[in-house]
C-alpha positions in Angstrom: -14.1 4.3 1.7 -12.3 7.7 1.7 -10.8 8.8 -1.6 -7.0 8.5 -1.5 -6.6 12.1 -2.8 -8.7 13.6 0.0 -6.0 13.8 2.6 -3.5 15.2 0.2 -6.1 17.7 -1.1 -7.0 18.8 2.4 -3.3 19.5 3.2 -3.2 21.8 0.1 -6.5 23.5 1.2 -5.5 24.2 4.8 -3.0 26.9 4.1 -5.4 28.8 1.8 -8.1 28.8 4.5 -5.7 30.1 7.1 -4.5 32.8 4.7 -8.0 33.9 4.0 -8.8 34.0 7.7 -5.8 36.3 8.3 -7.0 38.5 5.4 -10.5 38.7 6.8 -9.1 39.6 10.3 -6.9 42.3 8.6 -9.9 43.7 6.7 -11.9 43.8 10.0 -9.3 45.6 12.1 -8.3 47.8 9.1 -11.9 48.9 8.7 -12.3 49.4 12.5 -9.1 51.6 12.7 -10.2 53.7 9.7 -13.6 54.1 11.3 -12.5 55.0 14.8 -9.2 56.8 14.2 -9.7 58.5 10.8 -13.4 59.0 11.4 -14.4 57.5 8.0 -18.1 56.7 8.2 -17.9 53.0 7.5 -21.2 51.4 8.4 -21.2 48.9 11.3 -22.9 46.5 8.9 -19.5 46.2 7.1 -17.8 45.1 10.4 -20.6 42.7 11.0 -20.3 41.1 7.5 -16.5 40.8 8.0 -17.1 39.0 11.3 -19.7 36.6 9.7 -17.3 36.0 6.8 -14.5 35.1 9.2 -16.7 32.7 11.2 -18.2 31.1 8.1 -14.6 29.9 7.2 -14.7 27.5 10.2 -18.0 26.1 9.1 -16.8 25.5 5.5 -13.5 24.0 6.7 -15.5 21.5 8.8 -17.8 20.7 5.8 -14.8 20.2 3.5 -13.2 17.8 6.0 -16.4 15.8 6.1 -16.4 15.0 2.3 -15.4 11.5 1.2 -14.1 12.4 -2.3 -11.9 15.1 -3.9 -14.8 16.1 -6.2 -17.1 16.6 -3.2 -14.5 18.7 -1.5 -14.1 20.9 -4.6 -17.9 21.3 -4.8 -18.0 22.6 -1.2 -15.1 25.0 -2.0 -16.9 26.4 -5.0 -19.9 27.2 -2.8 -17.5 28.8 -0.3 -16.0 31.0 -3.0 -19.5 32.1 -4.1 -20.4 33.0 -0.6 -17.2 35.0 -0.3 -18.1 36.9 -3.5 -21.5 37.7 -2.0 -19.8 39.1 1.2 -17.4 41.1 -1.0 -20.3 42.5 -3.0 -22.0 43.7 0.1 -18.8 45.2 1.5 -18.0 47.0 -1.8 -21.6 48.4 -1.9 -21.4 49.7 1.7 -18.0 51.2 1.5 -18.8 52.9 -1.8 -16.4 50.9 -3.9 -18.6 50.1 -6.9 -16.1 52.0 -9.1 -12.9 50.3 -10.2 -11.6 50.0 -6.6 -14.1 47.1 -6.1 -12.6 45.1 -9.0 -9.4 44.7 -7.1 -11.1 42.8 -4.3 -12.8 40.4 -6.8 -9.5 39.8 -8.7 -7.9 38.4 -5.5 -10.7 35.9 -5.0 -10.6 34.9 -8.7 -6.9 34.3 -8.6 -7.2 32.3 -5.4 -10.0 30.1 -6.7 -8.2 29.4 -9.9 -5.1 28.3 -8.1 -7.0 25.9 -5.7 -9.8 24.7 -8.0 -10.0 23.0 -11.4 -10.0 25.2 -14.5 -13.7 24.7 -15.0 -14.7 25.7 -11.4 -12.2 28.6 -11.5 -14.1 29.9 -14.6 -17.4 29.5 -12.7 -16.1 31.6 -9.8 -14.8 34.2 -12.4 -18.2 34.3 -14.1 -20.0 34.6 -10.8 -17.7 37.5 -9.8 -18.5 39.2 -13.1 -22.2 38.7 -12.5 -22.1 40.0 -8.9 -20.1 43.1 -9.9 -22.2 44.0 -12.9 -25.4 43.5 -10.9 -24.2 45.9 -8.3 -23.2 48.5 -10.9 -26.6 48.3 -12.5 -28.5 48.4 -9.2 -26.7 51.5 -8.2 -26.9 53.1 -11.7 -30.7 52.7 -11.8 -30.9 53.9 -8.1 -32.4 50.6 -7.0 -29.7 50.6 -4.3 -28.4 53.8 -2.8 -24.9 54.7 -3.9 -22.2 55.5 -1.3 -19.0 57.4 -2.0 -16.4 56.9 0.6 -13.2 56.2 -1.4 -14.2 57.3 -4.9 -11.7 59.5 -6.7 -14.3 61.0 -9.1 -17.6 61.9 -7.6 -20.7 60.7 -9.5 -18.7 58.4 -11.8 -21.1 55.6 -11.2 -23.9 57.6 -13.0 -21.9 58.2 -16.1 -23.3 56.1 -19.0 -19.9 55.9 -20.7 -18.4 54.5 -17.4 -21.3 52.0 -17.3 -20.6 50.8 -20.9 -16.8 50.6 -20.3 -17.3 48.8 -17.0 -19.7 46.2 -18.3 -18.7 45.9 -21.9 -14.9 46.1 -21.7 -13.5 46.6 -18.3 -15.1 44.1 -15.9 -15.7 41.3 -18.4 -12.1 41.6 -19.8 -10.5 41.7 -16.4 -12.6 38.9 -14.9 -12.5 36.6 -17.9 -8.8 37.1 -18.6 -7.8 36.7 -15.0 -9.9 33.6 -14.6 -8.8 32.1 -17.9 -5.1 32.9 -17.8 -4.6 32.2 -14.1 -6.6 29.0 -14.5 -4.3 27.8 -17.3 -1.1 28.6 -15.4 -2.5 27.2 -12.2 -3.5 23.9 -13.9 -0.1 23.7 -15.6 1.5 24.1 -12.2 -0.9 21.5 -10.6 -0.1 19.0 -13.3 3.7 19.6 -12.9 3.5 19.3 -9.1 1.3 16.2 -9.3 3.8 14.6 -11.8 6.7 15.5 -9.6 4.9 14.2 -6.5 4.2 10.9 -8.3 7.8 10.6 -9.4 9.1 11.3 -5.9 6.6 8.7 -4.5 7.8 6.2 -7.1 11.4 6.8 -6.2 10.6 6.4 -2.5 8.8 3.1 -3.2 11.8 1.9 -5.3 14.1 2.8 -2.4 12.0 1.0 0.2 10.9 -2.2 -1.7 12.5 -5.4 -2.9 12.4 -5.5 -6.7 11.4 -9.2 -6.9 8.8 -9.7 -4.2 7.6 -6.0 -4.0 7.8 -6.4 -0.2 9.7 -3.9 1.9 13.4 -4.3 1.7 15.9 -5.0 4.5 16.7 -1.4 5.2 13.1 -0.4 5.5 12.4 -3.5 7.7 15.1 -2.4 10.2 13.8 1.1 10.4 10.2 0.0 10.8 11.0 -2.5 13.5 12.9 0.1 15.4 10.0 2.5 15.2 7.4 -0.1 16.3 9.5 -1.1 19.3 9.9 2.5 20.3 6.2 3.0 20.0 5.5 -0.2 22.0 7.9 1.0 24.7 6.3 4.4 24.9 2.7 3.1 25.1 3.6 -0.1 27.1 2.3 -2.4 24.3 3.6 -5.4 22.5 5.0 -6.0 19.1 5.8 -9.5 17.6 8.2 -10.4 14.9 7.8 -13.4 12.6 10.7 -14.7 10.5 10.2 -17.4 7.9 12.5 -19.4 5.7 11.5 -21.5 2.7 12.4 -25.1 3.3 15.0 -26.7 1.0 14.9 -23.7 -1.3 18.4 -24.2 -2.6 17.5 -27.7 -3.7 14.4 -26.4 -5.4 16.5 -23.8 -7.3 19.1 -26.4 -8.3 16.3 -28.8 -9.6 13.9 -26.4 -11.3 16.1 -23.3 -11.9 16.2 -19.8 -10.4 13.4 -18.4 -12.6 11.0 -21.0 -11.0 12.5 -20.2 -7.6 11.7 -16.5 -8.2 8.1 -17.4 -8.9 7.9 -19.4 -5.6 9.4 -16.5 -3.7 7.2 -14.0 -5.2 4.0 -16.1 -4.6 4.9 -16.7 -0.9 5.4 -12.9 -0.6 1.9 -12.3 -2.1 0.4 -14.9 0.4 1.9 -12.9 3.2 0.7 -9.5 1.9 -2.9 -10.8 1.3 -3.3 -12.5 4.7 -2.1 -9.9 7.2 -3.5 -6.7 8.5 -2.8 -3.3 6.8 -0.9 -2.3 9.9 1.5 -5.2 9.6 4.8 -4.9 7.7 6.0 -7.7 5.4 9.6 -7.5 4.2 12.3 -9.5 2.5 15.0 -10.0 5.1 17.4 -11.6 2.6 17.6 -14.5 0.2 14.6 -16.8 1.0 14.0 -15.3 4.4 10.9 -13.1 4.9 9.7 -11.2 7.9 6.5 -9.9 9.4 6.2 -7.1 12.0 3.0 -7.4 14.0 2.3 -4.3 16.1 0.2 -4.7 19.2 0.1 -8.5 18.8 1.1 -10.8 21.7 3.0 -14.0 21.2 0.0 -16.3 21.2 -1.7 -14.4 18.4 1.6 -14.1 16.5 2.1 -17.9 16.7 -1.5 -18.3 15.4 -0.8 -16.0 12.5 2.4 -17.8 11.7 0.6 -21.2 11.8 -2.1 -19.9 9.5 0.4 -18.6 7.0 2.4 -21.9 7.2 -0.7 -23.9 6.3 -1.5 -21.6 3.3 1.9 -22.1 1.9 1.8 -25.8 2.5 -1.6 -26.1 0.7 -0.6 -24.0 -2.3 0.2 -25.7 -5.6 3.6 -24.4 -6.6 5.4 -25.3 -9.9 7.2 -28.6 -9.4 5.3 -29.7 -6.3 4.8 -29.0 -2.6 6.7 -26.2 -0.9 6.8 -25.6 2.8 8.3 -22.9 5.1 9.6 -22.8 8.7 8.6 -19.9 11.0 10.2 -18.3 14.1 8.3 -16.0 16.5 9.6 -13.6 19.1 7.7 -10.8 21.0 8.7 -7.5 22.6 9.1 -7.1 25.6 9.1 -10.6 27.0 11.7 -12.1 24.6 13.8 -9.0 23.9 14.2 -5.3 24.6 15.9 -4.1 21.5 15.6 -4.4 17.7 18.7 -6.5 17.3 17.8 -8.8 20.2 14.3 -9.3 18.9 15.6 -10.3 15.5 18.1 -12.6 17.1 15.4 -14.3 19.2 13.1 -14.7 16.1 16.0 -16.2 14.2 16.7 -18.7 17.1 13.0 -19.6 17.0 13.3 -20.2 13.3 16.3 -22.4 13.9 14.3 -24.4 16.5 11.6 -25.0 13.9 14.1 -26.3 11.3 15.9 -28.5 13.9 12.5 -30.0 14.8 11.9 -31.1 11.2 10.9 -27.9 9.3 7.4 -26.9 8.2 6.4 -25.7 11.6 6.4 -22.7 13.9 9.2 -22.2 16.5 8.8 -20.0 19.6 11.6 -18.5 21.7 
């Protein structure tokens, strides 16, 4: 089963992937223009790396979407950020940006990772950036890798021991750690606030759409849902059935046992409906002791069968005070009605037929 947070997390990730792709395209064409128009000797390998970087984003986006949990998605993202840091390190080396110019490129990746990832994984990316940068500085300092100077304001700076000490000891560690740590803190605070706000909004939406007693959808939501299902059925030339049920002699039950007991009965019947229908079906409280079920893509015969099964479950359940039964009415779009109001009216007439015929049965229009 897919983690409930996965879809929400993917929606948050998508904009960042698109933004990074745009950045990579801008880098590619920027480097190409500088090379061709301004005659700066940028190696073709830099353009190749930028192209591979851009294409790799599609592979990682595919991998992220394939994950089943939010944790797995984040693990893939960490690997993607590490690959990006490797690409950046190669580009910085080949454009001669090992001096402080290169730090700027790393900082953007660190900030991005700390906004998207957890604080711990954001620090991992920050530590990796520090490791990549220091490794490149040392490799060029000890002439293990050849040094290139394309955009360096001070020639030979990379061979200055003082610069090396400042870069490793104070500069790069301070910048990488502080950026990772502080951005991570603020990003996580914002995430928590946004998650709390999203939860509160969801709770308010749920309260606005559900009945307080039965926790089924309320009358307003039922009307909107039925309208939507009929419109969908009309568009795709499919069927939608409506079941209405009314608890038999419920007023007498309330008068005999009291309204608190009646509330227990109503709530239990609502739970029987919810537990014994499909996830695509909509159970709602129409009003009083009347409940409804919207059954998308269900013809009348199957709807009657569903109603009969629910009727039997209610009849067999041991309620406080004794046996409780319910009468059902079924109507189906498009054969019984063409509009929401007419379908409700037909289901209500079917319910009336069931009551007229002796109750505790299913009526059909």
